[in-house]
Phi, psi and omega in degrees: 000131180282164177297326178298316180290331176296320177296315182296328185273357183297139183292134170096214193223156169267125180259118182249109178278123185083030183288355180272348181284174181300312177287321180301319179296320178296322178295316179302314180296318183295319178295322179293319177301325179283358175102016183259140163288152186225128167250127183238154179239161178212150175267312174229169176083055179299325181296316178296324179296320179293324176297316180297318179295320180296324179295323177292315180297328178294342177263017177065034174239153175289149179205152175207152180242137187226127173291136184206129171252109185295342178278352178264096188302316182294321179293319179301312181297318181296315181294317179298316179298318180296319180292317179299318180293317184294325185254357180080017178144163174236115184259343181216136172238121177249121178263099181244035186241176178162164182293145177280123180267148174288165183288351171257028184295339176283110179207149179293155182305322182296341181262353180281128180279148180304318179294326178294315179297317180299318180298317182293316181295318179297317183290323187263301186287308181293321177300316179294320177299316178302320178296313179299317180303319182282328189268335186301319177300321179293320180290329174297324182290333181252358187053053189268196185219158177240135172231119182249129174277125177238220181219145175295346178294345175283346178260324176223098190287119173278132180306133179089005185258021187296328182293336175265307188289325183299303178297323181292332174297321177293321176299319179296318180293320175301319181293317176296323177297319177298317179301317181290315189273331185258000178301330179297339177261012180067025173271133174253151180212125183219168179235154170242116179275111188270132175266214180278108186245135182282070179196163173057230187293327178295318178297322177297321180297326181298335185266003182259133179302136176090353181267345186300312182293325178299313181289325180299323178298319179292320180296318180294333179278353180267126182308322181277355171058039176199165171284153174277176178243157177299325180295327178291324174294317181298324178298319179293320178297314181299319178301310183293331179278342188270172177289346174298335180251031187294345176244026180244119177207151180073022185245169176228131173251122177270122174255084192217015178066019180090013182300335181273355183292000000 
């Protein structure tokens, strides 16, 4: 049996949190191409979620879309239980979610308001913890894996990026903790540090007057001199979720064009 068929034969479903987003949709498609059924969640954007589910179904895999607020502990547990029951297990959890930042999200720490910081931490760090709390029992049953999308900014901090990099640093530590503590149950946990990707909020920024020169500076500072694609992030997620990475845990792969170099 090849490693590809081993992935396809794995019991249950890949759960993609934030699967309705630009990068999340690419991850859903990539997992489906590898032979996985996909359950995806969304906070807003039910129409985009249905498009993402339909793309998976077009690849002859099962798919479903579920509304989910990660800050609602009871709802998180209920949705996870429903998905596990419907698919016979959850073998992969991909955290491709996070709070939506405004286009002036780059600001020095001294300018961040306490309520703003609290909102971001609750949505990202507490939300991710709630997800792990609900999913770890299911992942123990399948000897599954966790892949969390973070930011390359935790490795090379850009000034003013604390609203993104700060919470994601906590997400990375939680993920490393799962790798250390849950390895005895054959659970693996890794992160993908995302750089400037031509999808989601970065694509929105490209369409705003006055942002072109700002983005051009970041592109010129990147060794590969271009934005990344959602598909390139999805390839890294699929690798970490697959049996090709069966001895890889507690690690981070930066998909950032060399920005951390």
